[in-house]
Every structure is written in C-alpha cells, then in structure tokens.
N, C-alpha and C positions, 0 to 999 in steps of 0.2 A: 348365494342369491344375487340375481342380476338387478341392479337398481334401475330406476327410470332414466337417470342420466346415462347409464351404460347402454340401455336399450336405444336411446337417441344416438349415442356414439357409434353403435353397431351399424346404424343406418347411414353413417357418413364414411366417405373414403378416408383412408389413412393420410393421403396427401392433403386433404382439406383440413383434417385435424392438426396436421403438422404445420400447415400455413397459419392456422389460428394460434398455434403454440408459439411460432416464431414471432408473430405480431405481439403476443402477450409478453414474450421475453424482452422484446425491444422496449415495450412500455415499462417493464420492470427495471430496465437499465436507466430510466430517466431519474432515478434517485441518486445516481452517481454525479459527482461534481463534473462540470460547473452548473448543471441544471438544478440539482438538489431538489427535485420534485418528489420528495419521499411519499406524500400521500398517493400520488399517481403511481409510484412504483409498487406500493402495496396493492393497488388495484390490478396491476399487471401480474403480480404474483398470485393474486386471487384467481385471475383467468387461467393461469397454469394449473392451479389446484383443481379448478372446475374441469378442465380438460383431462386431467389425470383421473378424475372420477368417472369420466366417460369411457375409459379404456378397461374392458373386462379382462384383457390378457396382458401378461407381462411384456410380450414383444411389442404390442402396440403402445403400451405405456412407455417403454423404452424409447421408441421413435418419437413420441410426443415430448419426452424429456430432452432428447437430443436436439430436436428442432427448437424447443424453447430456449435451451442454452445457446444454440447458435445465434438466434435472434438477439439474445441478451448480449453476448460477447461481441457480436458485430458492431453494435452501437457503443457499448461501454469501452471497448478496446480499439475504437477506430483510430485513435492516435498512434497506433503501432506502426502505421505506414510512414510516419514522420522521419524516423531515423534513416530509412532507406532513401529518403529524398534529399538528404544532406549532400550525398555524392550520387547524383542521379545516374550518371554514366556507368558507375561501378555497381551500384546496388538497386537502382530504381526498378529494375525488372522483378525484383523479389517482393516489392511492396504488396501487390494484390494477393500473391500467394501467402505471404506472411499473415495477413489479416484473415483470409479465408481458412487457412490450415490451423492457425491458432484458435480461432473461434470454434471451428468444427472439432478440433482436438480437445479443447477444454470442455466442450459440450458433451463429450463422451462420459465425463463424470456425472453430469446431470442425467444422461440417458441410463447409466447404470443405476443411479439412485431411484429413478422412476420405476424401472423394471424390478428392482429389488423390493421396493415398497409394495408394488402390486403382487409380487410373488409371496410376500408375507401377509397378504390379506387386504391390503389397501386402506388400512385404518389411517385416520388423519395424523395421529401421533407418529405412525411409522413413516409416513411421507415427510413429515417435518424432520424427524431424526435422520432419515436416509439422505435427504438433500443437504442437511447441515453436515452430515458425515462426508458427503461428496466434496463440499467446500473445504472441509478439514484436510481431506486427502490431497487436493490440489494445492494446498498451502504447504505441503511437506514433501511429496514425492517428486523425484527428478529435480532436486534442489528446491522445489516449491515455486509457485507463482500465485501468491495470495493477493493479487490485484483485482479490484472490482468485485470483492466478495459481496454476497447478497446483503450482509449486515452493514457494509459500507454505505448502503443507501440510507441509513439512519444517522450518518455522521452529522448531517445538517439539522437533525431533529433534537430537541432537548433530551430525548431518551438515550442519547449517546453516552450520558453519564453512567449508565448501567455497565458500560464496558470496563469501568474500574473494578467491577466484580466478576464479570464473565467474559470479557474480551470480545473480539470481533465475531467469534463463533457464537457467543451468547446473543449478540445483536442479530445474527442470522436466524437463530432459533426464535427470537422474539418476532422478527419480521414475518417469518413463515407462519407462525402461530396466528398472528393478526390476520394475515391474508386468508388462511383457511377458515378462520372464524367469520370473515366477511361473507364467504360462500355459504356457510351454514346458517347465517342470519337470514338468508333468502330462502331457506328450506324449512322442512318440518321440525328440524332440531334446533331451531333458532334460540330457544330458551336456554339450552345447555351451552350454546356458544356465547351467550351474552356476557358472561364474566370476563372473557378474554379482551374485548375492546375496552371494557371498564378498567381492567388492570393496566392496559396500555395507556389509557388516558391518565391513570394515576402515575405511571412512569414519566409521561410527558410533563405532568405538573411537578413531580419530584425533581426531574432534571432541570426544569426552568427555574426553580427556586434555589438551586445550588449556587452560592455566591463565590465567584473566583476571588482568591486572596490577593490583596494589593501589595505591591512591592514596598519594602521599607524605604524611607527617604535616603538611607545610607546603603541601599542595595547596590551591588556591582552594576556599573554602567557598561553596556556592551554595544559596540558599533558593528553593524552588519554592512558589508560592502558588496555591491552588485554592479559589475562592470558592463553587463549586457553585451556580451560577445557572441554574435551569431556563430553557429557551429561551423558554417562553411568559411568563416573568417578567423576562427579562433587560433588556428595554427599557421596562418599566413605570417611569414616573418615580419613584414612591415606592420600589419594590423595587430599582431600579438604584442609587439612592443608598445603600441598605442594603448591597448587595453591594460597592459601591465602598469604603464604610467598613470592611467586613469585610476587604478586601484591605489597607487601610491598617493595621488592627490586626495582621494577620498579619505584615506587613512590619516593624512596629515591635516585635514581640514579643521579649522578652528571655528567652533560654533558659538564662542563667547560664553560657554558654560563650562562645567567640569569636564576634563578630558576623560575618555573612556578607560575603563580598567581592562578591557579585552577588545581586540579587533578580530573579526572573523571574515576571511575571504572564502570564496567557493571552491569547489572541486577543481583540480588541475589548474589552479589560478596562476601558477608561475610557468612561463613557457620554456623552461630549460630543465634538464635533468638535475636531480638533487646534487649529484656529485660535481656538477659544474655551476652550481647556483650560489657560490660564495658571495659574489658581488651583488647579485639580485637580493639575497637575504639581508645583506648589510643595508641595502637601500630600504628594504621593508622595515627593518628595525629602526633606522634613522627617521623614517616617516612616522612610526608609531610612538616615538619618544620612550616613555617608561612602560607602555602597555605591551604585553605579549601579543603576538598575532598567531592565530591558528589558520592554516591555509592548506590547500590541496596542491600536491606536486607529484610528479612521477619520479621513480627512482629505479636504478638498476643494481643488481647484485650478481655479478658474473653473467650468465646467460638468462637470468630471470629478471623480469620487470614487475614493478608493483605500483598500484594506485594507492597513494599514501596521503596521510594528513600529518602535518608537523606543527609543533609549537616553536615559533621563532622568538627568541629572547634578545636581550640587549646585545649589541654588537653583531647581530645576525647569527648567533649560535642556535643550534637545534637542541631545544630543551626536552622534547618528547617526540616520539614517532609512533604512528599507527598505520599498519598496512591493511587495506580492505581484504576481508577474508571470505565474504559471500559474493562470489562473482556471477555475472550474468552470462549464462551459456549462449553462444552464438553472438554475443555482444562484446564481452570482455575476454572471453576465451572460446576456443572452438574445440568441441569434442573431436578427437581424431584430427587435431588441427594441422599437424605436419603433413599428413596425407592429403587433406583437403586443400592446403595451400599449394600443393603441386598441381592441383586442378584449377587454381586461380580463385578459390573461395576462401575469403578471410572474414574474421569477426569484424563487426562494425567499428569497434574501438581498438582493435588489435592491429599491429603492424604486420606480423608474420606468424605463421604457424599457430602455436598454442595460445599466444596472446599473453595476458597478465597471469601472474602466479598469485595464489591466495596467501594471505597472511595467516598467522597462527591461530587467530580467533579473536573473540571480543576482549577488549582491553580498556582500562580506564586511563584517562589522560589528566594529570594534575594541572590545574590552572591556579597559579599563585594568587592568594587573596580571595579566591572564589570557591575552590574545592574541586573534587574529582568530577570529570565529565565523561560520558560515554560517547566516543566519536562514532559517527555513522556516516559512511560515504555513499551518497546517492541511494541506490536500490536497497541498501541494508535497512533503511528506516521502514521498508514495507514489511519486514519480517518481525512480527511480535516476538517470536522465539529467539531471534538474535538479540533483542533488547533484554529479554529475560535471562539471557546467557551471561550478562555482566558478572564479573567475579565478585562485585560488591555493589551496594546501592550507591549510585552516583548522586551528585548535587543537581545535575542537569543532563539533558540529552543534547547533543551537539551534532547537527547534520550539515554536511557540506555536499553540494550537489551541482550537477550541470544539466539542468532541465532543457537546455537548448535542443537536446536530442528529441524532446517530446513535442515540439511544435508549439503552437499558441492557442489551441482550441480547448482541449480537454485534459491532455496528459499532465501538464504542470499543476493544474488545479486538483486533479485526483491525487497527485503525489503530495501536495500540501495537505489535503484532507486526511491522508493516512498519517502524516506527521502529527496532525492534531489528535488523531485517535491514539497514537502511541503515547502522547502526553497524558491523555485521560486514563489510559490503561495503567500507567505507572504512577500517576499523581505527581509528575515532574514537569518543570518547564522545558520547552524545546527551543533551542537557538538554531535557526535555520538560515544558512546563506546559500543562495542559488545564483548561478552565473547570469541567467536571464530572467530570473524570478520564478516563483514568488518567494523572496526572502522575508522572514517573519520572526518575531518574538512571540512565542506561543505559551500561554499560561498552563498550569497543571490541570485545568478543567477543559483544555482544548480551545480556549478563546484566543483569537489573534489580537495581540495588544499593540503591535506596530508592524508595518510591512512596507516593502517596496514592490510596487505593482509589476506584473508581468510585462516584459519588454521595455522597462525603464532602467536607465543607468542612474546610480545614486548611492546614498548611504543613509542609514537611520540609526540613531542612538536610542536605546531602550533600557530601562531598569530591569534587572533579572527578578522575576517573581519568585516568591518562596516555594519550596517544595512542600507537598502535603505528606502526611504519614504514609508509609507503604500501603498500597492498595491490596485488596484480596487477590486481584489478578497478578500483581507483582510477586506475590508469594506462591501462587499455585500454577500460573500459566494456563494452558489449555487442558490440563489433565481432568479437572472436574467435568468440563463439557464433553470430553472424549469418553469418560466413564458413563455419563448419562446417555450418550448416543449408543454406545455398545450395550448398555443395560436395556434400553428400549427395544433395540433390534433383537437382542437375544431373547427377551421375554416374549415378544410376539412370535419369533421363530419357534421357540419351544412350545408355545400355546398352539401354534398351527400344526406342529408335528404331533402333539398329543391328540389334537382333534382329528387329524388324518388317521392316526392309529385306531382311535375308537370307532371311526366310521368303517374302517376295513374289518373290524371285528364285530 
C-alpha cells in the first residue's frame, strides 16, 4: 500500500529529495563535537526518516540514504582536509578529493541501509536496525572507520551513560528510534510513538543523576604534558629540540605540592629514534625524578619501523614498550605502498613505501604504584573493539596522541569526545596526553576532570579517579547489538518472504 507521504514523494524529483536528504544529513551532523547540538541532530535524523518514508522503491530510498550520508559526512568529517594541508606542496591537491570521496564512500553504507530497509517493507524498526547495522559495518570492514557514528551525537547528552551497557551502536539505535518517533508524533500513529520520547526522557534523567566517583585523597597524581608543537614544525631539527626541552621543563616543574606519581607525554614526543635516544631518555628520567614517564617515540627494527609508547624509568631505562597495532591506512601505512612510492605517492605519516609496521596487538603496560594501563596510540582510542581486546581489565586507559594532524576546528574535539565515550563504555578513567590538545583527565563516567585547552602549551596535575566495576559493555562488546540487528532484519525478511509466497498462491 502506498502511503500519503510516498504519494507526495512520487511527485518530487529524485534530485529534489536527495537535496533535502543532504541538508537533513548535515543537520544531523551538528550533534558531533564541537557543536554538540544533539537535539538539533535528532531533528536532522527525523528529516531523513521522513524522506525515507516518501520513497516507495528501494532504488530511490537508496539514493536518499546516500545523499543524506554524504551531507552528514561532509560536515562531520570536514576536518579530514587538515592533514593534507600540513605539507601543502606535497599533499594539498589531495584535500578536496579526500573529503568528497570519503564522504561519498562512507555514504554508500547509508544508501545500502535505506535500500535494504525499503526492500524489507519499510517498517520503522527495519530502518533503525538497517542504519545501525550500516554504522556497525563501517566500524569494522576495511580495518574500520567508526568516526562520527550517529550515536556519537549523543556523547554530549546525559543519555551517553547508556553506552556502559550497549556501546556506541546502542547509542545509534537510541538516536534513530527517537528520530523516527518524532516523525510519527506528527502523524496518525502518534499515540503508539509516544512511549519512545518518554523513555528517552527517562534515559536523560537517569544519565544526569549518575554521580561520578571522586578520586581518593591518596590517589595517584598524574601529570599531563602538552608541548603544543605544530605539525609543520614538529620535525624541524631546531624546533624539535625546543619542544623537547619544553617537555623537560614541564616535567621538572615544581608546583609546591606533591610531585606526580606518573608523567605522560604525547605521541612521538621524542624527536629521535629509540635506538639513538639514550641521552634523551636519561634527560627525561632526570627531569621526572622518581616518577616514571610514559611517552611516544618511533623505533626501528631492521627494515621495520614502529609507532611506539614506552615507560621510562630511573636512569632512562625502558621499563615497558608497546607498539601501535591498529594503523591508519593511507596515513601510517600505504596499501601497495612500495608500488605507490615509485609513483611519488606516500602515506601522510610514512617516510617511504609501506610506512609503519603494526605491533602484535593490545597489550597492558604496568605502571608501578598505579596498576596496569591499556596504552592507546592516537587513532586506537576510536575503536571500541580494540579497547575490549585488552588481555585483562586494566586500572586505566592511557591515550597518547598527536592531534596536530586534525587542525583546530572539529577533529581534536571529536577525538576527545570518543575518548570520553571509551571511558563510559569501560567504566574506567582515561588519561589523555595530546601534542597540541586537548589533553585531559577523564573520569569513568566520561567527565573531563582536568584539561589543557587546544593550542596551548603547558601541563596539568590531576588525581586519578577510581575505576567502576566492569560494565556490561566491557563484558559483551558489540555482540548483543549485532545480534539484535540481525534478528530484526531476519524476522522482517522472513515475514516478507512468507507474505510474498502466500500472495503468489
């Protein structure tokens, strides 16, 4: 049966509906940091659902979904041009292509979801499940890119606390459910839709009353160091030594209170290879006194190079080492890198050919007097599955990153928001040191307890908050949401098949 909305949609050109979808997608992206306009984002998602309802065929529904996704990702991922502007002469020409192709490519997942939902009958629950499933797929396939998920638009809302049970995909399911209910509230089925916003209001209240635990007075004191080295100066020999000395000064600074129990520097904080860093690490240990220092450094092993985090102990000894294992394609390594290098095409952070090599996987790093930490280097904090892959439950999450690649508009703030989400999902504090910001001490409910603002040089001392008991999500990961999505789609697919068979007979 063709609905009134579909009859109206049939009278509109596909291009007009796609333009409306692109605009709605852009509005939906306003929930992402730094705007954090989550109520407006829900309205944008409602617009997409309304346009989906106007598409009687799966092909038109697919085009609407692709256009909506393109508008969404063009705004949400606009920061992606920033890495290409660090070396404009070499990479600047790629910037517009990177944004357009990335947005259009990721939007294919949305187009597939819209088309599938229409093919399975177009029920509201099918649309919610299909689009949540599309977000799950892009979180995992081709190494995954779970940045700016629909559910991330609720990180600034109190309802983010539900992520401790259902993760980012659960937040996506919630956001889409509320958006669809808003559309139904304006139609004849408003009474059936009324419980959904009521439940969402209850989630908002429940999240708002969750009290973050306070650190004990004798909790470990952690110093975060932020040198604020612009990416185009970071490896300049004269400037690199300046930024290194700045980190030493911040590490040795006397605040007149208790000295820190741990000092954390950002990713690639030492401007020499680990095998040549004996003097540099001795200077780090001397500045830190009795406190160990966790910092980022590059190391080589034969023909392989690694993006690493090490713990520097007394005398400059390396007490622990972790190699980043989830690398950024086209950033830290190039697929078919040796062949592309002969054509003059290199990864943004790679020197030649294949670039970095991956480490063996998630590892814990023991921090004396504190406990085990799960080190995460830059992009790894984006992947909830990488955090869940820890061999045992850590005392804290520890992210070192260089967000100078991401510019100063939205990228660093979205990266910080995802670090907050990881803390909520795991019920663990997150210690985050970023080269240019935002460095932060994040509590286990995602609250920022101390920070160094974007674009500022400095340090901050903060007590480590206690960890909460293991969350449901920490125990199950994305499997329950994946099972729910598959069950919904399978049920409606089976029902449609049975209905089609009965009609034929």
